[in-house]
mmCIF file of the N, C-alpha and C atoms, coordinates in Angstrom:
data_MODEL
# 
_entry.id   MODEL 
# 
loop_
_atom_site.group_PDB 
_atom_site.id 
_atom_site.type_symbol 
_atom_site.label_atom_id 
_atom_site.label_alt_id 
_atom_site.label_comp_id 
_atom_site.label_asym_id 
_atom_site.label_entity_id 
_atom_site.label_seq_id 
_atom_site.pdbx_PDB_ins_code 
_atom_site.Cartn_x 
_atom_site.Cartn_y 
_atom_site.Cartn_z 
_atom_site.occupancy 
_atom_site.B_iso_or_equiv 
_atom_site.pdbx_formal_charge 
_atom_site.auth_seq_id 
_atom_site.auth_comp_id 
_atom_site.auth_asym_id 
_atom_site.auth_atom_id 
_atom_site.pdbx_PDB_model_num 
ATOM 1   N N  . MET A 1 1  ? 64.598 -39.347 -186.129 1.00 0.00 ? 1  MET A N  1 
ATOM 2   C CA . MET A 1 1  ? 63.401 -38.563 -186.373 1.00 0.00 ? 1  MET A CA 1 
ATOM 3   C C  . MET A 1 1  ? 62.193 -39.161 -185.640 1.00 0.00 ? 1  MET A C  1 
ATOM 4   N N  . ASP A 1 2  ? 62.068 -40.496 -185.634 1.00 0.00 ? 2  ASP A N  1 
ATOM 5   C CA . ASP A 1 2  ? 60.945 -41.123 -184.941 1.00 0.00 ? 2  ASP A CA 1 
ATOM 6   C C  . ASP A 1 2  ? 60.939 -40.782 -183.455 1.00 0.00 ? 2  ASP A C  1 
ATOM 7   N N  . GLU A 1 3  ? 62.107 -40.733 -182.844 1.00 0.00 ? 3  GLU A N  1 
ATOM 8   C CA . GLU A 1 3  ? 62.210 -40.395 -181.423 1.00 0.00 ? 3  GLU A CA 1 
ATOM 9   C C  . GLU A 1 3  ? 61.748 -38.955 -181.181 1.00 0.00 ? 3  GLU A C  1 
ATOM 10  N N  . TYR A 1 4  ? 62.079 -38.063 -182.096 1.00 0.00 ? 4  TYR A N  1 
ATOM 11  C CA . TYR A 1 4  ? 61.669 -36.659 -181.990 1.00 0.00 ? 4  TYR A CA 1 
ATOM 12  C C  . TYR A 1 4  ? 60.147 -36.551 -182.049 1.00 0.00 ? 4  TYR A C  1 
ATOM 13  N N  . ILE A 1 5  ? 59.534 -37.269 -182.982 1.00 0.00 ? 5  ILE A N  1 
ATOM 14  C CA . ILE A 1 5  ? 58.080 -37.244 -183.126 1.00 0.00 ? 5  ILE A CA 1 
ATOM 15  C C  . ILE A 1 5  ? 57.423 -37.814 -181.864 1.00 0.00 ? 5  ILE A C  1 
ATOM 16  N N  . LYS A 1 6  ? 57.948 -38.902 -181.354 1.00 0.00 ? 6  LYS A N  1 
ATOM 17  C CA . LYS A 1 6  ? 57.416 -39.518 -180.133 1.00 0.00 ? 6  LYS A CA 1 
ATOM 18  C C  . LYS A 1 6  ? 57.491 -38.530 -178.971 1.00 0.00 ? 6  LYS A C  1 
ATOM 19  N N  . ARG A 1 7  ? 58.626 -37.880 -178.818 1.00 0.00 ? 7  ARG A N  1 
ATOM 20  C CA . ARG A 1 7  ? 58.811 -36.925 -177.717 1.00 0.00 ? 7  ARG A CA 1 
ATOM 21  C C  . ARG A 1 7  ? 57.865 -35.737 -177.845 1.00 0.00 ? 7  ARG A C  1 
ATOM 22  N N  . THR A 1 8  ? 57.628 -35.295 -179.065 1.00 0.00 ? 8  THR A N  1 
ATOM 23  C CA . THR A 1 8  ? 56.693 -34.185 -179.285 1.00 0.00 ? 8  THR A CA 1 
ATOM 24  C C  . THR A 1 8  ? 55.299 -34.547 -178.773 1.00 0.00 ? 8  THR A C  1 
ATOM 25  N N  . GLY A 1 9  ? 54.859 -35.776 -179.050 1.00 0.00 ? 9  GLY A N  1 
ATOM 26  C CA . GLY A 1 9  ? 53.559 -36.238 -178.550 1.00 0.00 ? 9  GLY A CA 1 
ATOM 27  C C  . GLY A 1 9  ? 53.523 -36.315 -177.039 1.00 0.00 ? 9  GLY A C  1 
ATOM 28  N N  . GLU A 1 10 ? 54.623 -36.748 -176.446 1.00 0.00 ? 10 GLU A N  1 
ATOM 29  C CA . GLU A 1 10 ? 54.694 -36.833 -174.982 1.00 0.00 ? 10 GLU A CA 1 
ATOM 30  C C  . GLU A 1 10 ? 54.609 -35.449 -174.354 1.00 0.00 ? 10 GLU A C  1 
ATOM 31  N N  . VAL A 1 11 ? 55.298 -34.485 -174.956 1.00 0.00 ? 11 VAL A N  1 
ATOM 32  C CA . VAL A 1 11 ? 55.264 -33.105 -174.443 1.00 0.00 ? 11 VAL A CA 1 
ATOM 33  C C  . VAL A 1 11 ? 53.852 -32.538 -174.571 1.00 0.00 ? 11 VAL A C  1 
ATOM 34  N N  . ALA A 1 12 ? 53.195 -32.828 -175.689 1.00 0.00 ? 12 ALA A N  1 
ATOM 35  C CA . ALA A 1 12 ? 51.821 -32.349 -175.877 1.00 0.00 ? 12 ALA A CA 1 
ATOM 36  C C  . ALA A 1 12 ? 50.908 -32.898 -174.790 1.00 0.00 ? 12 ALA A C  1 
ATOM 37  N N  . MET A 1 13 ? 51.055 -34.174 -174.456 1.00 0.00 ? 13 MET A N  1 
ATOM 38  C CA . MET A 1 13 ? 50.211 -34.767 -173.419 1.00 0.00 ? 13 MET A CA 1 
ATOM 39  C C  . MET A 1 13 ? 50.543 -34.182 -172.055 1.00 0.00 ? 13 MET A C  1 
ATOM 40  N N  . GLU A 1 14 ? 51.816 -33.922 -171.784 1.00 0.00 ? 14 GLU A N  1 
ATOM 41  C CA . GLU A 1 14 ? 52.195 -33.285 -170.516 1.00 0.00 ? 14 GLU A CA 1 
ATOM 42  C C  . GLU A 1 14 ? 51.545 -31.912 -170.394 1.00 0.00 ? 14 GLU A C  1 
ATOM 43  N N  . GLN A 1 15 ? 51.547 -31.152 -171.480 1.00 0.00 ? 15 GLN A N  1 
ATOM 44  C CA . GLN A 1 15 ? 50.923 -29.834 -171.472 1.00 0.00 ? 15 GLN A CA 1 
ATOM 45  C C  . GLN A 1 15 ? 49.407 -29.943 -171.300 1.00 0.00 ? 15 GLN A C  1 
ATOM 46  N N  . ALA A 1 16 ? 48.802 -30.940 -171.926 1.00 0.00 ? 16 ALA A N  1 
ATOM 47  C CA . ALA A 1 16 ? 47.357 -31.138 -171.780 1.00 0.00 ? 16 ALA A CA 1 
ATOM 48  C C  . ALA A 1 16 ? 47.014 -31.425 -170.323 1.00 0.00 ? 16 ALA A C  1 
ATOM 49  N N  . LYS A 1 17 ? 47.819 -32.258 -169.681 1.00 0.00 ? 17 LYS A N  1 
ATOM 50  C CA . LYS A 1 17 ? 47.583 -32.573 -168.273 1.00 0.00 ? 17 LYS A CA 1 
ATOM 51  C C  . LYS A 1 17 ? 47.746 -31.325 -167.421 1.00 0.00 ? 17 LYS A C  1 
ATOM 52  N N  . LYS A 1 18 ? 48.795 -30.574 -167.671 1.00 0.00 ? 18 LYS A N  1 
ATOM 53  C CA . LYS A 1 18 ? 49.063 -29.349 -166.904 1.00 0.00 ? 18 LYS A CA 1 
ATOM 54  C C  . LYS A 1 18 ? 47.923 -28.347 -167.038 1.00 0.00 ? 18 LYS A C  1 
ATOM 55  N N  . ASN A 1 19 ? 47.337 -28.263 -168.228 1.00 0.00 ? 19 ASN A N  1 
ATOM 56  C CA . ASN A 1 19 ? 46.290 -27.280 -168.509 1.00 0.00 ? 19 ASN A CA 1 
ATOM 57  C C  . ASN A 1 19 ? 44.882 -27.873 -168.464 1.00 0.00 ? 19 ASN A C  1 
ATOM 58  N N  . ASN A 1 20 ? 44.768 -29.137 -167.987 1.00 0.00 ? 20 ASN A N  1 
ATOM 59  C CA . ASN A 1 20 ? 43.477 -29.810 -167.860 1.00 0.00 ? 20 ASN A CA 1 
ATOM 60  C C  . ASN A 1 20 ? 42.678 -29.758 -169.165 1.00 0.00 ? 20 ASN A C  1 
ATOM 61  N N  . THR A 1 21 ? 43.325 -30.165 -170.254 1.00 0.00 ? 21 THR A N  1 
ATOM 62  C CA . THR A 1 21 ? 42.687 -30.159 -171.559 1.00 0.00 ? 21 THR A CA 1 
ATOM 63  C C  . THR A 1 21 ? 43.026 -31.460 -172.284 1.00 0.00 ? 21 THR A C  1 
ATOM 64  N N  . TYR A 1 22 ? 43.028 -31.475 -173.587 1.00 0.00 ? 22 TYR A N  1 
ATOM 65  C CA . TYR A 1 22 ? 43.238 -32.680 -174.368 1.00 0.00 ? 22 TYR A CA 1 
ATOM 66  C C  . TYR A 1 22 ? 44.123 -32.387 -175.573 1.00 0.00 ? 22 TYR A C  1 
ATOM 67  N N  . ILE A 1 23 ? 44.551 -33.476 -176.244 1.00 0.00 ? 23 ILE A N  1 
ATOM 68  C CA . ILE A 1 23 ? 45.250 -33.329 -177.513 1.00 0.00 ? 23 ILE A CA 1 
ATOM 69  C C  . ILE A 1 23 ? 44.366 -33.926 -178.600 1.00 0.00 ? 23 ILE A C  1 
ATOM 70  N N  . VAL A 1 24 ? 44.568 -33.481 -179.823 1.00 0.00 ? 24 VAL A N  1 
ATOM 71  C CA . VAL A 1 24 ? 43.807 -33.980 -180.967 1.00 0.00 ? 24 VAL A CA 1 
ATOM 72  C C  . VAL A 1 24 ? 44.779 -34.593 -181.952 1.00 0.00 ? 24 VAL A C  1 
ATOM 73  N N  . TYR A 1 25 ? 44.426 -35.777 -182.456 1.00 0.00 ? 25 TYR A N  1 
ATOM 74  C CA . TYR A 1 25 ? 45.253 -36.428 -183.469 1.00 0.00 ? 25 TYR A CA 1 
ATOM 75  C C  . TYR A 1 25 ? 44.388 -37.363 -184.294 1.00 0.00 ? 25 TYR A C  1 
ATOM 76  N N  . GLU A 1 26 ? 44.977 -37.888 -185.355 1.00 0.00 ? 26 GLU A N  1 
ATOM 77  C CA . GLU A 1 26 ? 44.259 -38.805 -186.231 1.00 0.00 ? 26 GLU A CA 1 
ATOM 78  C C  . GLU A 1 26 ? 44.519 -40.243 -185.813 1.00 0.00 ? 26 GLU A C  1 
ATOM 79  N N  . LYS A 1 27 ? 43.443 -41.013 -185.712 1.00 0.00 ? 27 LYS A N  1 
ATOM 80  C CA . LYS A 1 27 ? 43.529 -42.426 -185.376 1.00 0.00 ? 27 LYS A CA 1 
ATOM 81  C C  . LYS A 1 27 ? 42.513 -43.162 -186.233 1.00 0.00 ? 27 LYS A C  1 
ATOM 82  N N  . ASP A 1 28 ? 42.955 -44.159 -186.967 1.00 0.00 ? 28 ASP A N  1 
ATOM 83  C CA . ASP A 1 28 ? 42.073 -44.925 -187.856 1.00 0.00 ? 28 ASP A CA 1 
ATOM 84  C C  . ASP A 1 28 ? 41.325 -44.009 -188.823 1.00 0.00 ? 28 ASP A C  1 
ATOM 85  N N  . ASP A 1 29 ? 42.035 -43.040 -189.388 1.00 0.00 ? 29 ASP A N  1 
ATOM 86  C CA . ASP A 1 29 ? 41.493 -42.092 -190.376 1.00 0.00 ? 29 ASP A CA 1 
ATOM 87  C C  . ASP A 1 29 ? 40.415 -41.170 -189.817 1.00 0.00 ? 29 ASP A C  1 
ATOM 88  N N  . LYS A 1 30 ? 40.351 -41.013 -188.503 1.00 0.00 ? 30 LYS A N  1 
ATOM 89  C CA . LYS A 1 30 ? 39.387 -40.096 -187.885 1.00 0.00 ? 30 LYS A CA 1 
ATOM 90  C C  . LYS A 1 30 ? 40.105 -39.271 -186.828 1.00 0.00 ? 30 LYS A C  1 
ATOM 91  N N  . LEU A 1 31 ? 39.637 -38.043 -186.620 1.00 0.00 ? 31 LEU A N  1 
ATOM 92  C CA . LEU A 1 31 ? 40.206 -37.206 -185.578 1.00 0.00 ? 31 LEU A CA 1 
ATOM 93  C C  . LEU A 1 31 ? 39.610 -37.580 -184.231 1.00 0.00 ? 31 LEU A C  1 
ATOM 94  N N  . VAL A 1 32 ? 40.467 -37.652 -183.222 1.00 0.00 ? 32 VAL A N  1 
ATOM 95  C CA . VAL A 1 32 ? 40.032 -37.989 -181.874 1.00 0.00 ? 32 VAL A CA 1 
ATOM 96  C C  . VAL A 1 32 ? 40.638 -37.007 -180.876 1.00 0.00 ? 32 VAL A C  1 
ATOM 97  N N  . LYS A 1 33 ? 40.001 -36.912 -179.731 1.00 0.00 ? 33 LYS A N  1 
ATOM 98  C CA . LYS A 1 33 ? 40.524 -36.143 -178.606 1.00 0.00 ? 33 LYS A CA 1 
ATOM 99  C C  . LYS A 1 33 ? 40.977 -37.138 -177.552 1.00 0.00 ? 33 LYS A C  1 
ATOM 100 N N  . GLU A 1 34 ? 42.190 -36.970 -177.050 1.00 0.00 ? 34 GLU A N  1 
ATOM 101 C CA . GLU A 1 34 ? 42.669 -37.825 -175.972 1.00 0.00 ? 34 GLU A CA 1 
ATOM 102 C C  . GLU A 1 34 ? 42.944 -36.954 -174.760 1.00 0.00 ? 34 GLU A C  1 
ATOM 103 N N  . TYR A 1 35 ? 42.288 -37.283 -173.662 1.00 0.00 ? 35 TYR A N  1 
ATOM 104 C CA . TYR A 1 35 ? 42.451 -36.560 -172.413 1.00 0.00 ? 35 TYR A CA 1 
ATOM 105 C C  . TYR A 1 35 ? 43.610 -37.149 -171.616 1.00 0.00 ? 35 TYR A C  1 
ATOM 106 N N  . HIS A 1 36 ? 44.145 -36.384 -170.707 1.00 0.00 ? 36 HIS A N  1 
ATOM 107 C CA . HIS A 1 36 ? 45.301 -36.831 -169.921 1.00 0.00 ? 36 HIS A CA 1 
ATOM 108 C C  . HIS A 1 36 ? 45.013 -38.057 -169.081 1.00 0.00 ? 36 HIS A C  1 
ATOM 109 N N  . ASN A 1 37 ? 43.741 -38.343 -168.837 1.00 0.00 ? 37 ASN A N  1 
ATOM 110 C CA . ASN A 1 37 ? 43.395 -39.530 -168.048 1.00 0.00 ? 37 ASN A CA 1 
ATOM 111 C C  . ASN A 1 37 ? 43.285 -40.789 -168.917 1.00 0.00 ? 37 ASN A C  1 
ATOM 112 N N  . GLY A 1 38 ? 43.536 -40.649 -170.217 1.00 0.00 ? 38 GLY A N  1 
ATOM 113 C CA . GLY A 1 38 ? 43.512 -41.791 -171.122 1.00 0.00 ? 38 GLY A CA 1 
ATOM 114 C C  . GLY A 1 38 ? 42.230 -41.949 -171.921 1.00 0.00 ? 38 GLY A C  1 
ATOM 115 N N  . ASN A 1 39 ? 41.193 -41.189 -171.593 1.00 0.00 ? 39 ASN A N  1 
ATOM 116 C CA . ASN A 1 39 ? 39.948 -41.264 -172.360 1.00 0.00 ? 39 ASN A CA 1 
ATOM 117 C C  . ASN A 1 39 ? 40.176 -40.743 -173.771 1.00 0.00 ? 39 ASN A C  1 
ATOM 118 N N  . ILE A 1 40 ? 39.701 -41.507 -174.750 1.00 0.00 ? 40 ILE A N  1 
ATOM 119 C CA . ILE A 1 40 ? 39.791 -41.108 -176.151 1.00 0.00 ? 40 ILE A CA 1 
ATOM 120 C C  . ILE A 1 40 ? 38.383 -41.085 -176.712 1.00 0.00 ? 40 ILE A C  1 
ATOM 121 N N  . ILE A 1 41 ? 37.987 -39.932 -177.294 1.00 0.00 ? 41 ILE A N  1 
ATOM 122 C CA . ILE A 1 41 ? 36.655 -39.807 -177.875 1.00 0.00 ? 41 ILE A CA 1 
ATOM 123 C C  . ILE A 1 41 ? 36.783 -39.193 -179.272 1.00 0.00 ? 41 ILE A C  1 
ATOM 124 N N  . PRO A 1 42 ? 35.853 -39.544 -180.167 1.00 0.00 ? 42 PRO A N  1 
ATOM 125 C CA . PRO A 1 42 ? 35.896 -38.969 -181.517 1.00 0.00 ? 42 PRO A CA 1 
ATOM 126 C C  . PRO A 1 42 ? 35.653 -37.464 -181.474 1.00 0.00 ? 42 PRO A C  1 
ATOM 127 N N  . LEU A 1 43 ? 36.309 -36.759 -182.382 1.00 0.00 ? 43 LEU A N  1 
ATOM 128 C CA . LEU A 1 43 ? 36.064 -35.331 -182.532 1.00 0.00 ? 43 LEU A CA 1 
ATOM 129 C C  . LEU A 1 43 ? 34.835 -35.182 -183.410 1.00 0.00 ? 43 LEU A C  1 
ATOM 130 N N  . ASN A 1 44 ? 33.801 -34.561 -182.901 1.00 0.00 ? 44 ASN A N  1 
ATOM 131 C CA . ASN A 1 44 ? 32.552 -34.420 -183.645 1.00 0.00 ? 44 ASN A CA 1 
ATOM 132 C C  . ASN A 1 44 ? 32.715 -33.441 -184.803 1.00 0.00 ? 44 ASN A C  1 
ATOM 133 N N  . GLU A 1 45 ? 32.017 -33.708 -185.873 1.00 0.00 ? 45 GLU A N  1 
ATOM 134 C CA . GLU A 1 45 ? 32.077 -32.853 -187.048 1.00 0.00 ? 45 GLU A CA 1 
ATOM 135 C C  . GLU A 1 45 ? 31.722 -31.402 -186.707 1.00 0.00 ? 45 GLU A C  1 
ATOM 136 N N  . ASP A 1 46 ? 30.757 -31.185 -185.830 1.00 0.00 ? 46 ASP A N  1 
ATOM 137 C CA . ASP A 1 46 ? 30.321 -29.827 -185.494 1.00 0.00 ? 46 ASP A CA 1 
ATOM 138 C C  . ASP A 1 46 ? 31.350 -29.083 -184.654 1.00 0.00 ? 46 ASP A C  1 
ATOM 139 N N  . GLU A 1 47 ? 32.374 -29.752 -184.149 1.00 0.00 ? 47 GLU A N  1 
ATOM 140 C CA . GLU A 1 47 ? 33.411 -29.104 -183.358 1.00 0.00 ? 47 GLU A CA 1 
ATOM 141 C C  . GLU A 1 47 ? 34.553 -28.604 -184.226 1.00 0.00 ? 47 GLU A C  1 
ATOM 142 N N  . LYS A 1 48 ? 34.628 -29.029 -185.479 1.00 0.00 ? 48 LYS A N  1 
ATOM 143 C CA . LYS A 1 48 ? 35.727 -28.637 -186.357 1.00 0.00 ? 48 LYS A CA 1 
ATOM 144 C C  . LYS A 1 48 ? 35.614 -27.168 -186.716 1.00 0.00 ? 48 LYS A C  1 
ATOM 145 N N  . GLY A 1 49 ? 36.784 -26.538 -186.822 1.00 0.00 ? 49 GLY A N  1 
ATOM 146 C CA . GLY A 1 49 ? 36.849 -25.172 -187.321 1.00 0.00 ? 49 GLY A CA 1 
ATOM 147 C C  . GLY A 1 49 ? 36.570 -24.219 -186.262 1.00 0.00 ? 49 GLY A C  1 
# 
C-alpha cells in the first residue's frame, strides 16, 4: 500500500509538470503548494475554497 501511495504522488507531480501547475498536500499540519521545480509555498487562507 505504501508503494501505491508513493506512486500516486509521483504521478500527480508528473501531471503538474506537464500542465505547468502545482500539487497541494499537507506538510507539518499546514497545506502547501509544491511546484514541479521544487518550490514549496504555504497555501494562503484566502485561496481555500
